[in-house]
N, C-alpha and C positions, 0 to 999 in steps of 0.2 A: 325035142319038139315041145314035150309038155312044159319044159322049164321056160322056153322062149314065149310060149303062149301064156303061160301064167304071168311072166314079167309084163307082156304087153297088156294084159288085163289089169294088172296092179297099177301100171302107169296111167292107163286110161281112167281108172277109177279115181286115182289121185287128182288127175287133171279136172275131172268132172267135179270132185269135191271142192277143190280150189276155186273153180269157176263159179260154182254155186255160192260159195262163201263170199267172194267178191261182189257178186250180183246183190246178194242180200244186204251187205254192208252199204253198197252204193245206194240201194233203194231206201234204206233207213236214213241215210244222211240226207237225201233229197226230199223227204216227206216233212213238211213243216208241222203237220198235225196228223198223228196216226189215226186210222179209220176208228170211229167210235169215240174219239176224244174231242173235247170242246176246242174250238178255234179261239186262240187268244188274240185280242185286239187291244192295242194300246191306244187309248183315245185322249188326245190332248185338248185342254180347254182352260179358259179363264172363268172362275166362278161368277155366275150371273143368273138372272131369271131365265136366260136363253137356255141353259143347260139343265134346268129342272128335270126334263125328260131323261137325261142321261143318269142323274143321281138316283131319280125314282126308279128307273129301270133296273139299275144295279141293286138298290135296296130291296125291291120287291121280288126280284128273281126272274123279271120278264126276259132279260137277256139270257140268263142261264137256261131257261126252258126251251130256248131256241137253239141250244148248243154252243152258246157263245160265253167265253170267258173275258169280260170287258174290264179292263184295268184303266180307271180314270187317272190321268196324269194332269194335275192342276198346276198352272204356271201363274206367276205373279203378274204378268202382263202379256200382251199380244206379241210384242217383240221377242220375248223369250220363247213364246209358243211357235213362232214361225222359225226361230232357230232350231227347234226340236224337229220340225219338218225338214229343214235343210240337212240336218244330221242324220236323217232316216231313223229317228228314235220313235216315230209314231206310225201307226197304220191308218189311223183315222183322226179326225179332229173336227172341232167347231170354232170358226174364226170369221173374220171379216171377209165377205164375199170378194170385195175388190182386192184385198190382199192375197187371198188364195189365187185369184186370177193372175196377179202379178208375179206370184212365186212360180206358177206354171209357165208364164211367158219367159221367165229368167231360167227355165231349165230344170226346176224342181219337179220330180215325177209325182205329180199330185193333180187331182181334178175335183171340181165342184159336182156333187151328185144329188144334193137336196138343200132347200132353204131351211135354216134353223130359226130365223126370226125376220119379220118384216120391220122396216125402219119405224122408229118410234122416238124421234128426236124433237122435242118441243123447244120453241124459243121462249124463254121465260123473262118476265119483267117483274118488278116489285108490285105487290098488290095495289099500292097507291100511286103507280106510275101513270103519267099522262100518255104513255105510248100505247096505242091501241092496235096498230097495224104494222105489219112487217115493213111496209114502205117507209115508215117513220124511223127506221134504223139508220138511214143515210147520215153519215157524220157522227154517229154515236160510238161510245166506248163499248165494245161487245166482247164478251168471253166466248171461247169456243172449246169444246171438250176435245181431249186428245191432242194430237200434234198436227202440224200443218199438212202432213202427208196422209192423214186418215181419210177414210171414205166419208164419214160423216162431215168433216170439216170441208172437203172439197165439194160435197153435195150442197152445202150451205153457200159456198162461194158461187157455184153454178146457178142455184135457184135465184139468189139475189140478182145476179147479172142478167139472167134470162128473162125473169118475170117482173123485176122491180127497177131495172135499168142502172144499177150502180155496183161497183166492185168494193166491198168493205175493206179490202186491203189497201185501197187507195182513198176511198171516201168514208174513211172511219179509223177507229184505233182498236186494234185487235190484240187479245191476250189469250193465249192457249193454256189449258190446264185441265185437271180432273174436275168433274162436275161438282163435287163436294167443295173444293176450293172456290170454284166460280160462284156457288151459291153464297158463300160467305162474303166474297168480294161484292156481290150485288147488294146484300144487306147493308154493307158498310158505305155504299155509294161510290165504290171505286170503278164499277162498271154500271151500265145502264141496262143491259140485257145480256143473256148468255143462252147458247145452244146446249141443252142438257140431255141426259138419258136417266133411265131408271136404274136403281131405285130412288135416286136423288130427286128426280121430278116428282115422284109420288110423295116423297117426304115433304118436299116444299109445298106442294099443293095441299096436302092433308093438314099441314100446319097453318095454311092460310097466308103464308108469306109472299106467294107469288101468284101471277096469273100467266096463262099461256096465250100468246098471240099468233100462234101458228105451229104446225108440225110439218117438218121437211117432206115426209113421204106423201102426206095428204095434199100438200101444196103442189107438188109434182103431179100427182094423180089428177088433181082438179084442172090441170092444163092438158089433159088428154093422154097422159101416160099411165103406166101401172103403178101401184103402191110398191116402191122398191123393197127388195129383200136385202137387208144389210148384213145378215149373218148367214153362213152356209156350212153344211157338213161336206167334209172332203174325205177322199180315200186315196191311199198311195197306189201307184200303178201295180206294184207288186202284189198287194193283197187283192186288187181287183182282177188280176190274172190268175192268181192261185186259188182264191176262194170266192168266186163271184156269188155262190149261193149264200155265203156268210154275210157278204155286204148286204144283200137283199133282206136276209134275216134280221140284220142290225137295223135296217130302216123299218122293218115290220115292228120290231120291238119298240123302236122310238116312236112310231105312230100310236102304238097301243098305249104307251105312257102319256103321250100328248092327250089323247082322247080322255083318259082318266083325269088328268090335271085340268082340262077344259071344263069338266062337269062336276067334280068332286071337290067342293070348296075346302072340307076338312083336310084332304090330302094336300091341297094347295097351301093352306095355312100352316101345316106341319113343316112343308118344304121351305116356306118363307122364314119360319122361325129357326129351323135348325141350319139352314145353309147361309142365310143373310142376317140372322139375329133380329129379325123384325118382330117386335113384340106389341107395338102400338096398333090397336085395332083399327083405327082410322087409316093408318099407312097400309096396313095389310088389305083393307077394303078397296082402297085406291088402286093398289097393285092388282088386285083381283079383277077390277073393272078394266085395267089397261092392258094386261099382259097376255092372258090366255089366247085371245083371237089373233095374236101376232104369229103363232106357230103355224106354218103351212101344212095342210093336210094332203097336198098333192104337188107333184113336180114333174114336168114333162118338157118336151122340146119347145113349146110355146113359152113356158116360163123362162127357160134358158135364154131364148131370143129376146125376151122383154128385159132381162137383166143386162144382156149385152147393149141394148139400146140405152139403158140408164147409165151404164159405164161410158158409153161413147158420148152421152149428153154431158156427163161431168168433164170428160177430156176436152170437149168442144169449148166449154165455157171457163173451166177452172184453170186452163193453161197447161204448159208443159210441166213434166215432173209427176203427173199422175197418170198411170196406165196409158202410155203412148201407143201400146198395142193391146187389142182385146181379142186374143185368138179364140175361134170357136172350139178348138181342141181343148180348152180349159174346162168345158162342161161335158158331162156325160149323163145321158138319159136312159142308159141300158139297165139301171138298177131300180126296181120298184119294190115296195114293201111287200113281204110275204111272211 
């Protein structure tokens, strides 16, 4: 009797031990971040003034104080960045709002959760040009930053058609390229105007080589719309589901960094020097005057709806090939800074 009882106790104890061991192993494998450990976020970006808050937040320890280990993964261009999202190599990122929406529409598990930068694309002509108004671009040789499928390029096509009555692809001669290249072509006389972005816009303005005849976002807003948000912060569905508090903490750190960069010129100048190599005081001053106000300090359902209207506007006028679908599910307003 005692032998059988002892055997049963031994077997039960062994089963309990094995069961407990299996449970602990399973729990450890499923936990992406042990309690008390910082949550790691791989954040993809292309270096620009838009992501100054990311770099400053990492360097100053703002993210770390919120329990986040943010790893900045810099890509050479946006095409490479979006491949990183497709390959699930990133938990978060900063990219073109329209491109993120398109990725979502094509099945990539990613959503827009915040605006990283409002549109700031000026149409530049030479300082001695006779062109004084956007309407005078009809029939001209025009440079457009980026490629034909980019948000900025398609916004340019839509604005000219909607408000000035002509399609520059038909009533003009277009050349696509990087802003620095287009600036050089403008001074050589190979083009008569070009759609630019910073820091090239600031450099050319500071040097006195160009003048602006209009900015895309401001033109759209002047016709009753909102000033578009061209850049956005995205989050993967997996991180959003597993660590929602960490996503909100990231936004809180981002906004803290933005507020410092908006008000502390010394910090701003240091970022411009170290990240963009800007040493010319005139250029830095122009950048300081143009950039800080472009970082949104809020994002809610109304903002998301406004951006959907912008995207639909572009799709309506720019033609097929750009965001044929603008799903509401591409935007999430559940995360707020904390």
